[in-house]
DSSP file (Angstrom, degrees, kcal/mol; ACC not computed):
  #  RESIDUE AA STRUCTURE BP1 BP2  ACC     N-H-->O    O-->H-N    N-H-->O    O-->H-N    TCO  KAPPA ALPHA  PHI   PSI    X-CA   Y-CA   Z-CA
    1    1 A M              0   0    0      0, 0.0     2,-0.1     0, 0.0    85,-0.1   0.000 360.0 360.0 360.0 142.0  -21.4  -51.1   32.0
    2    2 A E        -     0   0    0      1,-0.1    85,-2.6    83,-0.1     2,-0.7  -0.346 360.0-125.9 -63.3 132.0  -25.0  -50.2   31.9
    3    3 A L  E     +a   87   0A   0     83,-0.2    85,-0.2     1,-0.2     3,-0.1  -0.700  29.7 177.7 -74.9 111.0  -27.4  -52.5   29.9
    4    4 A L  E     -     0   0A   0     83,-2.9     2,-0.3    -2,-0.7    84,-0.2   0.779  58.8 -17.1 -86.3 -32.0  -29.2  -50.2   27.4
    5    5 A K  E     -a   88   0A   0     82,-0.8    84,-2.0     2,-0.0     2,-0.5  -0.939  43.6-140.5-173.6 148.0  -31.4  -52.8   25.6
    6    6 A T  E     -a   89   0A   0     -2,-0.3     2,-0.5    82,-0.2    84,-0.2  -0.990  27.0-161.8-116.2 124.0  -31.9  -56.4   24.9
    7    7 A I  E     +a   90   0A   0     82,-2.9    84,-2.8    -2,-0.5     2,-0.3  -0.929  12.2 175.3-115.0 124.5  -33.0  -56.9   21.2
    8    8 A K  E >>  -a   91   0A   0     -2,-0.5     3,-1.0    82,-0.2     4,-0.8  -0.787  47.2 -95.6-126.0 169.4  -34.6  -60.1   20.1
    9    9 A D  G >4>S+     0   0    0     82,-0.6     5,-2.4     1,-0.3     3,-1.4   0.876 121.8  52.8 -55.2 -46.7  -36.1  -61.3   16.8
   10   10 A E  G >45S+     0   0    0      1,-0.3     3,-1.1     3,-0.2    -1,-0.3   0.813  98.2  64.8 -65.6 -25.3  -39.7  -60.4   17.8
   11   11 A N  G <45S+     0   0    0     -3,-1.0    -1,-0.3     1,-0.2    -2,-0.2   0.819 107.5  42.6 -59.1 -29.4  -38.6  -56.9   18.7
   12   12 A L  G <<5S-     0   0    0     -3,-1.4    -1,-0.2    -4,-0.8    -2,-0.2   0.269 125.0 -96.7-107.5  13.1  -37.8  -56.4   14.9
   13   13 A G  T < 5S+     0   0    0     -3,-1.1     2,-0.3     1,-0.3    -3,-0.2   0.559  84.7 126.3  88.4   8.2  -40.9  -58.1   13.5
   14   14 A F      < -     0   0    0     -5,-2.4    -1,-0.3    -6,-0.2     2,-0.3  -0.704  67.3-100.6 -96.9 156.6  -39.2  -61.6   12.9
   15   15 A S        -     0   0    0     -2,-0.3     2,-0.2    -3,-0.1    -6,-0.1  -0.578  33.6-125.5 -76.2 125.9  -40.7  -64.9   14.3
   16   16 A H        -     0   0    0     -2,-0.3     2,-0.6    -7,-0.1    -1,-0.1  -0.539  18.7-139.2 -69.1 138.7  -39.0  -66.1   17.4
   17   17 A K    >   -     0   0    0     -2,-0.2     3,-0.9     1,-0.0    -8,-0.1  -0.877  20.2-129.1-103.9 125.0  -37.7  -69.8   17.0
   18   18 A E  T 3  S+     0   0    0     -2,-0.6    -1,-0.0     1,-0.2     0, 0.0  -0.299  82.9  17.4 -64.2 150.5  -38.3  -71.9   20.3
   19   19 A G  T 3  S+     0   0    0      1,-0.2     2,-0.2    -2,-0.0    -1,-0.2   0.673  77.5 163.4  62.8  24.5  -35.5  -73.8   21.8
   20   20 A V    <   -     0   0    0     -3,-0.9     2,-0.7     1,-0.0    -1,-0.2  -0.525  30.2-145.8 -74.4 136.8  -32.6  -72.1   20.1
   21   21 A S        -     0   0    0     -2,-0.2     2,-0.4    72,-0.1    -1,-0.0  -0.918  21.3-147.3-105.2 118.8  -29.2  -72.7   21.8
   22   22 A Y        -     0   0    0     -2,-0.7     2,-0.4    75,-0.1    75,-0.3  -0.665   8.0-144.3 -88.9 134.2  -27.1  -69.5   21.4
   23   23 A K  E     -b   97   0A   0     73,-2.7    75,-2.3    -2,-0.4     2,-0.2  -0.825  29.4-122.1 -90.4 137.6  -23.5  -69.2   21.1
   24   24 A K  E     -b   98   0A   0     -2,-0.4     2,-0.3    73,-0.2    75,-0.2  -0.549  29.4-179.4 -93.7 147.3  -22.1  -66.2   22.9
   25   25 A R  E     -b   99   0A   0     73,-2.0    75,-2.6    -2,-0.2     2,-0.5  -0.967  12.5-154.8-144.3 122.8  -20.1  -63.5   21.1
   26   26 A K  E     +b  100   0A   0     -2,-0.3    31,-3.2    31,-0.3     2,-0.3  -0.881  19.5 176.2-107.9 132.1  -18.6  -60.4   22.7
   27   27 A A  E     -bC 101  56A   0     73,-3.0    75,-2.6    -2,-0.5     2,-0.4  -0.901  21.2-143.6-131.1 154.6  -18.0  -57.3   20.6
   28   28 A V  E     +bC 102  55A   0     27,-2.6    27,-1.8    -2,-0.3     2,-0.3  -0.943  19.7 179.3-117.9 144.9  -16.7  -53.8   21.1
   29   29 A R  E     -bC 103  54A   0     73,-2.5    75,-2.0    -2,-0.4     2,-0.4  -0.927   7.9-156.4-139.2 159.1  -18.1  -50.7   19.2
   30   30 A A  E     -b  104   0A   0     23,-1.8     2,-0.9    -2,-0.3    75,-0.2  -0.999  25.7-139.0-143.8 145.4  -17.3  -47.1   19.3
   31   31 A I  E     -b  105   0A   0     73,-2.7    75,-2.4    -2,-0.4     2,-0.6  -0.908  40.2-161.5 -92.3 103.3  -18.6  -43.6   18.6
   32   32 A V  E     -b  106   0A   0     -2,-0.9     8,-2.1     8,-0.4     2,-0.4  -0.843   7.0-162.2-101.4 120.5  -15.4  -42.3   17.1
   33   33 A F  E     -bD 107  39A   0     73,-2.4    75,-2.4    -2,-0.6     6,-0.2  -0.822   4.7-151.9 -99.3 133.6  -15.1  -38.6   16.9
   34   34 A D    >   -     0   0    0      4,-2.3     3,-1.6    -2,-0.4    -1,-0.0  -0.286  41.8 -88.0 -87.1-175.2  -12.4  -36.9   14.6
   35   35 A N  T 3  S+     0   0    0      1,-0.3    -1,-0.1     2,-0.1    -2,-0.0   0.703 128.5  55.8 -65.6 -19.7  -10.9  -33.5   15.3
   36   36 A E  T 3  S-     0   0    0      2,-0.1    -1,-0.3    96,-0.0    -3,-0.0   0.318 119.8-107.4 -96.5   4.3  -13.7  -31.7   13.4
   37   37 A G  S <  S+     0   0    0     -3,-1.6     2,-0.3     1,-0.3    -2,-0.1   0.641  73.7 140.2  79.5  14.6  -16.4  -33.4   15.7
   38   38 A R        -     0   0    0     94,-0.2    -4,-2.3    95,-0.1     2,-0.4  -0.635  46.8-130.0 -91.1 150.8  -17.6  -35.7   13.0
   39   39 A I  E     -DE  33 131A   0     92,-3.4    92,-2.3    -2,-0.3     2,-0.6  -0.780  16.7-120.9-103.7 139.5  -18.5  -39.4   13.7
   40   40 A A  E     + E   0 130A   0     -8,-2.1     2,-0.4    -2,-0.4    -8,-0.4  -0.674  32.6 177.2 -79.9 121.1  -17.3  -42.4   11.8
   41   41 A L  E     - E   0 129A   0     88,-3.1    88,-2.8    -2,-0.6     2,-0.5  -0.965  23.5-138.4-120.3 145.8  -20.0  -44.6   10.2
   42   42 A L  E     -FE  51 128A   0      9,-3.1     9,-2.2    -2,-0.4     2,-0.6  -0.901  17.2-145.1 -96.6 121.1  -19.4  -47.6    8.0
   43   43 A N  E     -FE  50 127A   0     84,-3.4    84,-1.2    -2,-0.5     2,-0.9  -0.780   6.3-160.8 -88.5 129.3  -21.7  -47.8    5.0
   44   44 A V  E >>> -FE  49 126A   0      5,-3.5     3,-1.1    -2,-0.6     5,-1.1  -0.702  15.7-178.9-108.2  79.6  -22.8  -51.3    4.1
   45   45 A A  G >45S+     0   0    0     80,-1.0     3,-0.7    -2,-0.9    80,-0.2   0.825  71.4  58.0 -49.7 -42.0  -23.9  -50.4    0.5
   46   46 A K  G 345S+     0   0    0     78,-2.6    -1,-0.3     1,-0.2    79,-0.1   0.854 116.8  33.1 -62.9 -33.0  -25.0  -53.9   -0.6
   47   47 A H  G <45S-     0   0    0     -3,-1.1    99,-1.9    77,-0.4   100,-0.4   0.214 108.7-118.4-113.2  13.1  -27.5  -54.1    2.2
   48   48 A N  T <<5S+     0   0    0     -4,-0.7    96,-1.2    -3,-0.7     2,-0.3   0.815  72.7  99.8  65.1  38.9  -28.5  -50.4    2.5
   49   49 A Y  E   < -F   44   0A   0     -5,-1.1    -5,-3.5    94,-0.2     2,-0.3  -0.941  57.4-132.9-146.3 172.2  -27.5  -49.6    6.1
   50   50 A H  E     -F   43   0A   0     -2,-0.3     2,-0.3    -7,-0.3    -7,-0.2  -0.870  21.1-172.4-121.9 155.3  -24.7  -47.9    8.1
   51   51 A K  E     -F   42   0A   0     -9,-2.2    -9,-3.1    -2,-0.3   103,-0.1  -0.962  26.1-103.6-146.4 161.8  -23.0  -49.2   11.2
   52   52 A L        -     0   0    0     -2,-0.3   -11,-0.1   -11,-0.2   -21,-0.1  -0.627  48.9 -95.7 -83.1 147.0  -20.5  -48.0   14.0
   53   53 A P  S    S+     0   0    0      0, 0.0   -23,-1.8     0, 0.0     2,-0.2  -0.297  76.8  87.7 -55.2 142.5  -17.0  -49.2   13.8
   54   54 A G  E     +C   29   0A   0     16,-0.3     2,-0.3   -25,-0.2   -25,-0.2  -0.824  37.1 177.7 149.3 174.8  -16.3  -52.3   16.0
   55   55 A G  E     -C   28   0A   0    -27,-1.8   -27,-2.6    -2,-0.2    15,-0.1  -0.974  40.8 -22.0 177.1-170.2  -16.2  -56.1   16.0
   56   56 A G  E     -C   27   0A   0     -2,-0.3     2,-0.5   -29,-0.2   -29,-0.3  -0.195  50.1-127.8 -61.8 144.1  -15.5  -59.2   17.9
   57   57 A V        -     0   0    0    -31,-3.2   -31,-0.3    13,-0.0     3,-0.1  -0.811  28.7-133.4 -90.1 130.4  -13.1  -59.5   20.8
   58   58 A E    >   -     0   0    0     -2,-0.5     3,-1.8     1,-0.2     8,-0.1  -0.355  38.5 -72.0 -75.9 161.9  -10.6  -62.2   20.2
   59   59 A E  T 3  S+     0   0    0      1,-0.3    -1,-0.2    -2,-0.1     3,-0.1  -0.299 118.5   2.4 -51.3 126.8   -9.6  -64.8   22.8
   60   60 A G  T 3  S+     0   0    0      1,-0.2     2,-0.4    -3,-0.1    -1,-0.3   0.531  96.2 136.0  73.5   7.9   -7.4  -63.1   25.6
   61   61 A E    <   -     0   0    0     -3,-1.8    -1,-0.2     4,-0.0     2,-0.1  -0.736  54.5-124.3 -90.9 133.2   -7.7  -59.7   24.1
   62   62 A A     >  -     0   0    0     -2,-0.4     4,-2.7     1,-0.1     5,-0.2  -0.423  25.3-117.1 -70.3 153.0   -8.4  -56.6   26.3
   63   63 A L  H  > S+     0   0    0      1,-0.2     4,-1.8     2,-0.2     5,-0.2   0.869 113.4  48.1 -62.2 -40.4  -11.4  -54.6   25.4
   64   64 A P  H  > S+     0   0    0      0, 0.0     4,-2.2     0, 0.0    -1,-0.2   0.882 112.6  51.4 -72.7 -29.5   -9.4  -51.3   24.6
   65   65 A E  H  > S+     0   0    0      1,-0.2     4,-2.4     2,-0.2    -2,-0.2   0.960 110.5  47.5 -62.1 -51.7   -7.0  -53.4   22.5
   66   66 A A  H  X S+     0   0    0     -4,-2.7     4,-1.7     1,-0.2    -1,-0.2   0.804 112.4  49.8 -59.1 -33.9   -9.9  -55.0   20.6
   67   67 A L  H  X S+     0   0    0     -4,-1.8     4,-2.9     2,-0.2     5,-0.2   0.916 111.0  48.0 -75.3 -46.0  -11.5  -51.6   20.0
   68   68 A N  H  X S+     0   0    0     -4,-2.2     4,-2.2     1,-0.2    -2,-0.2   0.899 112.7  50.7 -60.8 -39.9   -8.3  -50.0   18.7
   69   69 A R  H  X S+     0   0    0     -4,-2.4     4,-1.8     1,-0.2    -1,-0.2   0.909 112.5  45.0 -62.5 -41.6   -7.7  -53.0   16.4
   70   70 A E  H  X S+     0   0    0     -4,-1.7     4,-2.7     2,-0.2     5,-0.4   0.896 114.1  48.2 -70.3 -40.1  -11.2  -52.9   15.0
   71   71 A T  H  X>S+     0   0    0     -4,-2.9     4,-2.7     1,-0.2     5,-1.2   0.893 111.3  51.5 -69.0 -35.0  -11.1  -49.1   14.5
   72   72 A L  H  <5S+     0   0    0     -4,-2.2     4,-0.5     4,-0.3    -1,-0.2   0.915 114.3  42.6 -58.2 -47.9   -7.7  -49.4   12.8
   73   73 A E  H  <5S+     0   0    0     -4,-1.8    43,-4.2    -5,-0.2    -2,-0.2   0.922 127.1  29.9 -70.0 -45.6   -8.9  -52.1   10.4
   74   74 A E  H  <5S+     0   0    0     -4,-2.7    -3,-0.2    41,-0.2    -2,-0.2   0.784 134.6  23.6 -94.0 -32.5  -12.4  -50.4    9.6
   75   75 A V  T  <5S-     0   0    0     -4,-2.7    -3,-0.2    -5,-0.4    40,-0.2   0.619  97.2-123.0-112.6 -14.6  -11.8  -46.7    9.9
   76   76 A G  S   <S+     0   0    0     -5,-1.2    37,-2.7    -4,-0.5     2,-0.3   0.752  73.5  91.1  85.2  20.4   -8.0  -46.5    9.4
   77   77 A C        -     0   0    0     -6,-1.0    -1,-0.2    35,-0.2    -2,-0.2  -0.996  69.9-115.7-149.7 155.7   -7.1  -44.8   12.6
   78   78 A N  E     - G   0 109A   0     31,-0.7    31,-2.5    33,-0.4     2,-0.3  -0.535  35.6-159.0 -82.4 156.6   -6.1  -45.3   16.2
   79   79 A V  E     - G   0 108A   0     29,-0.2     2,-0.5    -2,-0.2    29,-0.2  -0.963  18.8-144.2-135.0 152.9   -8.3  -44.2   19.0
   80   80 A E  E     - G   0 107A   0     27,-2.8    27,-1.5    -2,-0.3     2,-0.2  -0.970  29.0-124.0-117.8 124.9   -8.3  -43.3   22.5
   81   81 A I  E     + G   0 106A   0     -2,-0.5    25,-0.3    25,-0.2     3,-0.1  -0.411  29.8 175.9 -67.3 130.4  -11.4  -44.3   24.7
   82   82 A T  E     -     0   0A   0     23,-2.6     2,-0.3     1,-0.3    24,-0.2   0.588  60.6 -25.5-110.4 -15.3  -12.9  -41.1   26.3
   83   83 A G  E     - G   0 105A   0     22,-1.2    22,-2.0     0, 0.0     2,-0.4  -0.980  64.9 -89.3 179.9 173.9  -15.9  -42.7   28.0
   84   84 A E  E     - G   0 104A   0     -2,-0.3    20,-0.3    20,-0.2   -54,-0.0  -0.872  20.1-175.3-112.5 153.0  -18.4  -45.5   28.1
   85   85 A V  E     -     0   0A   0     18,-2.7     2,-0.3    -2,-0.4    19,-0.2   0.831  48.7-102.4-104.0 -50.9  -21.8  -45.5   26.3
   86   86 A G  E     - G   0 103A   0     17,-1.0    17,-2.4   -85,-0.1    -1,-0.3  -0.896  32.3 -81.6 147.5-175.0  -23.4  -48.7   27.5
   87   87 A R  E     -aG   3 102A   0    -85,-2.6   -83,-2.9    -2,-0.3   -82,-0.8  -0.888  24.0-163.8-128.1 149.4  -24.1  -52.4   26.3
   88   88 A I  E     -aG   5 101A   0     13,-1.9    13,-3.1    -2,-0.3     2,-0.5  -1.000   8.2-153.6-137.5 137.0  -26.7  -54.0   24.2
   89   89 A V  E     -aG   6 100A   0    -84,-2.0   -82,-2.9    -2,-0.4     2,-0.4  -0.907  10.9-167.2-108.2 132.2  -27.4  -57.7   24.0
   90   90 A E  E     -aG   7  99A   0      9,-2.9     9,-2.6    -2,-0.5     2,-0.7  -0.973  13.6-156.9-122.4 137.7  -28.9  -59.2   20.9
   91   91 A F  E     -aG   8  98A   0    -84,-2.8     2,-1.0    -2,-0.4   -82,-0.6  -0.887  14.7-169.3-111.9  98.3  -30.3  -62.7   20.6
   92   92 A R  E >>> - G   0  97A   0      5,-2.8     5,-2.0    -2,-0.7     4,-0.8  -0.785   6.0-173.4 -89.4  96.5  -30.2  -63.5   16.8
   93   93 A D  G >45S+     0   0    0     -2,-1.0     3,-1.2     1,-0.2    -1,-0.2   0.918  80.7  57.4 -59.7 -47.0  -32.2  -66.6   16.3
   94   94 A E  G 345S+     0   0    0      1,-0.3    -1,-0.2     2,-0.1    -2,-0.0   0.816 117.3  34.3 -58.0 -29.1  -31.2  -67.0   12.6
   95   95 A F  G <45S-     0   0    0     -3,-0.6    -1,-0.3     2,-0.2    -2,-0.2   0.455 103.7-127.6-100.4  -4.7  -27.5  -67.1   13.5
   96   96 A K  T <<5 +     0   0    0     -3,-1.2   -73,-2.7    -4,-0.8     2,-0.4   0.897  64.6 137.6  52.9  45.6  -28.0  -68.9   16.8
   97   97 A E  E   < -bG  23  92A   0     -5,-2.0    -5,-2.8   -75,-0.3     2,-0.7  -0.972  49.9-161.5-132.8 132.5  -26.0  -66.1   18.4
   98   98 A E  E     -bG  24  91A   0    -75,-2.3   -73,-2.0    -2,-0.4     2,-0.5  -0.942  26.6-169.3-107.2 106.9  -26.2  -64.1   21.6
   99   99 A Q  E     -bG  25  90A   0     -9,-2.6    -9,-2.9    -2,-0.7     2,-0.6  -0.879  11.8-161.1-107.6 126.6  -24.0  -61.0   20.9
  100  100 A E  E     -bG  26  89A   0    -75,-2.6   -73,-3.0    -2,-0.5     2,-0.6  -0.907   9.5-163.7 -97.5 117.7  -23.0  -58.7   23.6
  101  101 A S  E     -bG  27  88A   0    -13,-3.1   -13,-1.9    -2,-0.6     2,-0.5  -0.916   3.8-162.7-111.8 118.5  -21.8  -55.3   22.3
  102  102 A L  E     -bG  28  87A   0    -75,-2.6   -73,-2.5    -2,-0.6     2,-0.4  -0.857  15.2-157.4 -98.1 128.5  -19.9  -52.9   24.6
  103  103 A C  E     -bG  29  86A   0    -17,-2.4   -18,-2.7    -2,-0.5   -17,-1.0  -0.835  11.6-176.5-116.9 141.9  -19.9  -49.4   23.3
  104  104 A Y  E     -bG  30  84A   0    -75,-2.0   -73,-2.7    -2,-0.4     2,-0.4  -0.907  29.0-120.1-132.1 160.8  -17.4  -46.6   24.0
  105  105 A L  E     +bG  31  83A   0    -22,-2.0   -23,-2.6    -2,-0.3   -22,-1.2  -0.809  43.9 171.2 -90.0 140.7  -16.9  -43.0   23.2
  106  106 A A  E     -bG  32  81A   0    -75,-2.4   -73,-2.4    -2,-0.4     2,-0.4  -0.962  24.7-147.4-147.9 165.7  -13.5  -42.5   21.5
  107  107 A K  E     -bG  33  80A   0    -27,-1.5   -27,-2.8    -2,-0.3   -73,-0.2  -0.984  33.1-100.3-135.7 148.2  -11.6  -39.8   19.7
  108  108 A V  E     - G   0  79A   0    -75,-2.4     2,-0.5    -2,-0.4   -29,-0.2  -0.389  31.6-154.8 -65.5 139.2   -9.0  -40.2   16.7
  109  109 A I  E     - G   0  78A   0    -31,-2.5   -31,-0.7     2,-0.2     2,-0.1  -0.988  58.5 -20.4-117.5 128.8   -5.4  -40.2   17.8
  110  110 A G  S    S-     0   0    0     -2,-0.5     2,-0.1   -33,-0.1    -2,-0.0  -0.386 111.2 -12.6  75.7-154.5   -2.9  -39.1   15.1
  111  111 A E        -     0   0    0     -2,-0.1   -33,-0.4     1,-0.1     2,-0.4  -0.462  64.1-115.7 -84.9 150.9   -3.7  -39.2   11.4
  112  112 A K        -     0   0    0     -2,-0.1   -35,-0.2   -35,-0.1   -36,-0.1  -0.725  41.3-179.4 -82.3 137.6   -6.6  -40.9    9.6
  113  113 A G        -     0   0    0    -37,-2.7     2,-0.3    -2,-0.4   -36,-0.1  -0.145  31.9 -63.9-109.7-150.2   -5.4  -43.7    7.4
  114  114 A S        -     0   0    0     -2,-0.1   -38,-0.2     1,-0.1   -39,-0.1  -0.777  47.0-109.9-105.3 147.6   -7.0  -46.1    5.1
  115  115 A S        -     0   0    0     -2,-0.3   -41,-0.2   -40,-0.2     2,-0.2  -0.354  16.1-153.1 -65.1 156.1   -9.4  -48.9    6.0
  116  116 A N        -     0   0    0    -43,-4.2   -41,-0.1   -44,-0.1    -1,-0.1  -0.657  25.9-175.9-130.3  72.6   -8.2  -52.5    5.7
  117  117 A F        -     0   0    0     -2,-0.2     2,-0.1   -43,-0.1   -43,-0.1  -0.313  24.1-115.3 -77.1 157.6  -11.5  -54.3    5.1
  118  118 A T     >  -     0   0    0      1,-0.1     4,-2.6    -2,-0.0     5,-0.2  -0.411  34.2-100.8 -80.4 162.2  -11.9  -58.1    4.9
  119  119 A E  H  > S+     0   0    0      1,-0.2     4,-2.5     2,-0.2     5,-0.1   0.885 125.3  51.9 -49.1 -43.6  -12.9  -59.7    1.6
  120  120 A K  H  > S+     0   0    0      2,-0.2     4,-1.3     1,-0.2    -1,-0.2   0.937 109.1  48.6 -58.5 -49.0  -16.4  -60.1    3.0
  121  121 A E  H  4>S+     0   0    0      1,-0.2     5,-2.5     2,-0.2    -2,-0.2   0.874 111.0  50.9 -65.8 -37.3  -16.6  -56.4    4.0
  122  122 A V  H ><5S+     0   0    0     -4,-2.6     3,-1.5     1,-0.2    -1,-0.2   0.918 108.9  52.4 -62.8 -42.9  -15.4  -55.4    0.5
  123  123 A S  H 3<5S+     0   0    0     -4,-2.5    -2,-0.2     1,-0.3    -1,-0.2   0.735 107.0  52.1 -60.3 -26.6  -18.1  -57.7   -1.1
  124  124 A Q  T 3<5S-     0   0    0     -4,-1.3   -78,-2.6    -3,-0.2   -77,-0.4   0.388 120.1-110.9 -95.1   0.5  -20.7  -56.0    0.9
  125  125 A G  T < 5 -     0   0    0     -3,-1.5   -80,-1.0   -80,-0.2    -3,-0.2   0.805  47.3-177.5  74.3  32.4  -19.6  -52.5   -0.2
  126  126 A F  E   < +E   44   0A   0     -5,-2.5     2,-0.3   -82,-0.2   -82,-0.2  -0.329  10.1 157.2 -63.5 139.3  -18.1  -51.2    3.0
  127  127 A N  E     -E   43   0A   0    -84,-1.2   -84,-3.4    -2,-0.1     2,-0.4  -0.973  39.2-108.8-154.7 161.4  -16.8  -47.6    3.0
  128  128 A V  E     -E   42   0A   0     -2,-0.3     2,-0.4   -86,-0.2   -86,-0.2  -0.709  29.0-176.9 -97.7 141.9  -16.2  -45.1    5.6
  129  129 A L  E     -E   41   0A   0    -88,-2.8   -88,-3.1    -2,-0.4     2,-0.6  -0.992  12.5-153.1-134.1 136.6  -18.4  -41.9    5.9
  130  130 A W  E     +E   40   0A   0     -2,-0.4     2,-0.3   -90,-0.2   -90,-0.2  -0.971  23.5 174.2-117.4 128.4  -17.7  -39.1    8.5
  131  131 A A  E     -E   39   0A   0    -92,-2.3   -92,-3.4    -2,-0.6     5,-0.1  -0.935  37.3-103.8-132.6 146.9  -20.8  -37.2    9.5
  132  132 A N     >  -     0   0    0     -2,-0.3     4,-2.3   -94,-0.3     5,-0.2  -0.376  49.6-103.1 -64.7 152.6  -21.7  -34.5   12.0
  133  133 A P  H  > S+     0   0    0      0, 0.0     4,-1.7     0, 0.0     5,-0.1   0.831 119.9  50.3 -55.3 -38.1  -23.6  -36.0   15.0
  134  134 A T  H  > S+     0   0    0      1,-0.2     4,-2.1     2,-0.2     5,-0.1   0.924 113.1  46.4 -65.0 -42.5  -27.1  -34.8   13.7
  135  135 A E  H  > S+     0   0    0      1,-0.2     4,-2.4     2,-0.2    -1,-0.2   0.810 107.6  56.0 -70.1 -27.9  -26.5  -36.1   10.4
  136  136 A A  H  X S+     0   0    0     -4,-2.3     4,-2.0     2,-0.2    -1,-0.2   0.889 108.9  48.0 -63.5 -43.1  -25.3  -39.4   11.7
  137  137 A V  H  X S+     0   0    0     -4,-1.7     4,-3.0     2,-0.2     5,-0.2   0.938 112.2  49.3 -60.4 -52.0  -28.5  -39.9   13.6
  138  138 A K  H  X S+     0   0    0     -4,-2.1     4,-2.7     1,-0.2    -2,-0.2   0.929 108.7  53.1 -57.6 -48.4  -30.6  -39.0   10.6
  139  139 A I  H  X S+     0   0    0     -4,-2.4     4,-1.1     1,-0.2    -1,-0.2   0.942 113.5  42.8 -52.6 -54.4  -28.5  -41.5    8.4
  140  140 A L  H >< S+     0   0    0     -4,-2.0     3,-0.8     1,-0.2    -1,-0.2   0.936 112.9  52.5 -62.1 -44.8  -29.2  -44.4   10.8
  141  141 A D  H 3< S+     0   0    0     -4,-3.0    -1,-0.2     1,-0.2    -2,-0.2   0.894 113.5  43.4 -60.9 -39.5  -32.8  -43.5   11.3
  142  142 A E  H 3< S+     0   0    0     -4,-2.7    -1,-0.2    -5,-0.2    -2,-0.2   0.564  86.2 116.7 -84.4  -6.3  -33.5  -43.4    7.5
  143  143 A D    <<  -     0   0    0     -4,-1.1   -94,-0.2    -3,-0.8   -95,-0.1  -0.283  47.9-161.5 -59.9 146.9  -31.6  -46.6    6.6
  144  144 A K        -     0   0    0    -96,-1.2   -95,-0.1    10,-0.0    -1,-0.1  -0.607  14.6-150.6-126.9  69.4  -33.7  -49.4    5.2
  145  145 A P        -     0   0    0      0, 0.0   -97,-0.2     0, 0.0   -96,-0.1  -0.088   8.0-154.9 -49.0 141.6  -31.6  -52.6    5.7
  146  146 A S  S    S+     0   0    0    -99,-1.9     2,-0.3   -97,-0.0   -98,-0.1   0.334  70.9  53.3 -97.0   2.5  -32.3  -55.3    3.1
  147  147 A N  S  > S-     0   0    0   -100,-0.4     4,-1.6     1,-0.1  -100,-0.0  -0.936  85.0-109.8-141.4 165.1  -31.1  -58.2    5.3
  148  148 A Y  H  > S+     0   0    0     -2,-0.3     4,-1.3     1,-0.2     3,-0.4   0.914 115.7  50.1 -56.3 -51.9  -31.8  -59.8    8.7
  149  149 A E  H  > S+     0   0    0      1,-0.2     4,-2.4     2,-0.2     3,-0.2   0.898 106.8  55.7 -54.5 -43.9  -28.4  -58.8   10.1
  150  150 A G  H  > S+     0   0    0      1,-0.2     4,-3.1     2,-0.2    -1,-0.2   0.851 100.3  59.1 -59.8 -35.1  -28.8  -55.2    9.0
  151  151 A E  H  X S+     0   0    0     -4,-1.6     4,-1.9    -3,-0.4    -1,-0.2   0.905 109.4  43.3 -62.6 -42.2  -32.1  -54.9   10.9
  152  152 A F  H  X S+     0   0    0     -4,-1.3     4,-2.5    -3,-0.2    -1,-0.2   0.887 112.7  52.6 -67.3 -39.4  -30.3  -55.8   14.2
  153  153 A I  H  X S+     0   0    0     -4,-2.4     4,-2.8     2,-0.2     5,-0.3   0.913 110.0  49.2 -66.1 -44.0  -27.4  -53.5   13.5
  154  154 A K  H  X S+     0   0    0     -4,-3.1     4,-2.0    -5,-0.2     5,-0.2   0.949 113.4  44.4 -54.7 -49.3  -29.7  -50.6   12.8
  155  155 A A  H  X S+     0   0    0     -4,-1.9     4,-1.7    -5,-0.2    -2,-0.2   0.929 118.2  44.5 -63.6 -47.0  -31.6  -51.1   15.9
  156  156 A R  H  X S+     0   0    0     -4,-2.5     4,-2.3     1,-0.2     5,-0.2   0.969 116.7  44.2 -65.7 -58.4  -28.5  -51.6   18.0
  157  157 A D  H  X S+     0   0    0     -4,-2.8     4,-2.1     1,-0.2    -1,-0.2   0.760 109.4  55.1 -67.6 -27.3  -26.4  -48.7   16.5
  158  158 A T  H  X S+     0   0    0     -4,-2.0     4,-2.4    -5,-0.3    -1,-0.2   0.914 110.8  46.0 -65.8 -45.7  -29.2  -46.2   16.6
  159  159 A I  H  X S+     0   0    0     -4,-1.7     4,-2.6    -5,-0.2    -2,-0.2   0.930 115.2  46.8 -60.0 -48.6  -29.7  -46.8   20.3
  160  160 A L  H  X S+     0   0    0     -4,-2.3     4,-2.3     2,-0.2    -2,-0.2   0.883 113.2  47.7 -64.2 -41.5  -26.0  -46.6   21.0
  161  161 A L  H  X S+     0   0    0     -4,-2.1     4,-2.7    -5,-0.2     5,-0.2   0.970 112.5  48.3 -64.4 -53.9  -25.4  -43.4   18.9
  162  162 A K  H  X S+     0   0    0     -4,-2.4     4,-2.1     1,-0.2    -2,-0.2   0.926 112.8  48.7 -53.6 -47.5  -28.4  -41.6   20.4
  163  163 A R  H  X S+     0   0    0     -4,-2.6     4,-2.3     1,-0.2    -1,-0.2   0.903 110.1  53.1 -59.3 -40.0  -27.2  -42.6   24.0
  164  164 A A  H  X S+     0   0    0     -4,-2.3     4,-2.6     1,-0.2    -1,-0.2   0.894 106.8  50.5 -64.2 -40.4  -23.7  -41.4   23.1
  165  165 A L  H  X S+     0   0    0     -4,-2.7     4,-1.4     2,-0.2    -1,-0.2   0.875 109.4  51.6 -67.1 -36.1  -24.9  -38.0   22.0
  166  166 A E  H  X S+     0   0    0     -4,-2.1     4,-1.0    -5,-0.2     3,-0.4   0.961 111.7  47.2 -60.5 -47.5  -26.9  -37.6   25.3
  167  167 A I  H >< S+     0   0    0     -4,-2.3     3,-1.0     1,-0.2    -2,-0.2   0.928 109.9  53.9 -59.6 -46.5  -23.8  -38.4   27.3
  168  168 A S  H 3< S+     0   0    0     -4,-2.6    -1,-0.2     1,-0.2    -2,-0.2   0.771 103.4  56.9 -63.3 -23.8  -21.6  -36.0   25.1
  169  169 A K  H 3<        0   0    0     -4,-1.4    -1,-0.2    -3,-0.4    -2,-0.2   0.783 360.0 360.0 -79.6 -22.3  -23.9  -33.1   25.8
  170  170 A N    <<        0   0    0     -4,-1.0    -1,-0.2    -3,-1.0    -2,-0.2   0.523 360.0 360.0 -89.1 360.0  -23.5  -33.5   29.6
């Protein structure tokens, strides 16, 4: 999968910490389209940003399986992968984490259900928003995250969404 960007602390205006030993994390994300052509975004109300559905890949889990599990938990629907968007690697010094996010295009299969957020996600005010593609880009562009993690997520997901829309047009 094509590497779209590597994001580091200094790219976001944070000071880089020398000598950081990073633990690796692999994650899957999706630009999920519903039957009306809208895209799923997760609003993280407590920290004033939105993000794409997705999350960590568990030990021994296949990527499509991980993606479907995450979208079912976060957006309440099963998905079918329709294409690749690309990958982004983040070096988050504060968390001592190197995260590789593999992003796919996907479409909703069957009915939309309810999210099954974790306690942490509920405490951060997670909720699902379906937006047309132009509106989704505007939402991410205008977000003003109030925390370190949100700055990385905004940068990552804005790149992924814009690339996905370029791919979708072709």
